[in-house]
N, C-alpha and C positions, 0 to 999 in steps of 0.2 A: 384309510388313505387310498383305497382302491387297489392296492397291490398286495393285500392280505395282512398288512400291519395296522396297528392301532396306536395312536398317540393320545395320551391323557395329560393335559396341562392344568396345573393348579394356579389359582390366583388370576389377577386381571391382565397379566402379561407386561411387556415392556412398552412404555409410551414411545411413540414415534420420535425419532431424532434424525436429523440430517447427517449425523456423525456415522450412522450405519450405512454402509454401501448396499445398494440394491441386491447385489449378488452375494452378500455375506450371510453366514449362518445366523439363525435366530439366537439371540443371547440367552434365552431362557426356555424355549420350547419349540422344536421344529422337527422336520422329517427330511431325509435325503433318499431320493429314489435311486435304486441301484440298477434299474433297467428302464429302457424306454417303453412307452405305451404302444409302440407299433405292434400290430397284430391283435390288439384288444378290440372289442366292439367299439366302433366309432373312432378307433385309433387313440383312445383316451382312457384314463383311469377315472372312475366315478368316485369323487371324493365326497364323503358325507361328514357333516359337522353338526354337533349338538352343543349348545351353550346353555348352561343352567345357572341361574342367578338366585341367590337368597339375599334379600334386602333387609338390613337391620336399620331401624329408624328410631330417633329420639326427638321429642319435641313436646312442648306444653306440659311438661311433667309426666309424660307418658312415653312408652317405648313398645316396640314390637318387632316381629319378623314377618316379612312376606316371603314365603318360600315357594320354591318350585316354578319360578319363571323360566320357561323353556323355549328356546328358538332352535329350529332345525332347518337344514338346507342341504342340497346336493349340487355339485357342479362337475361337468366333465373337465378333466385337466390333461392336456397333451404334454407328454414328457419326451423330449428329444435326447439323443445320446451323441456325444462327440468323442471320437477316438483320435489319438495322436500317434504318429510314427516318428520315433527319434532316429535320425541317421547322422553318422559322423562325417 
């Protein structure tokens, strides 16, 4: 995640639905940054992702598995921090 933590998600995830607000937490796999990315190189965390797929197929009386399909990417992610002061 760029901040020293790692998140491992199993399965295909939750399909998109408009019922989830854009700022809501992930229903099955997510990460919350506890600090802003200020002061980091480029003022951003470098987030790396690897997705591995094993495809199981059936057809024509045969079946098989195509394993090890791997996609990887990195993206800089700027994380801001907001602080609130409560006064009476």
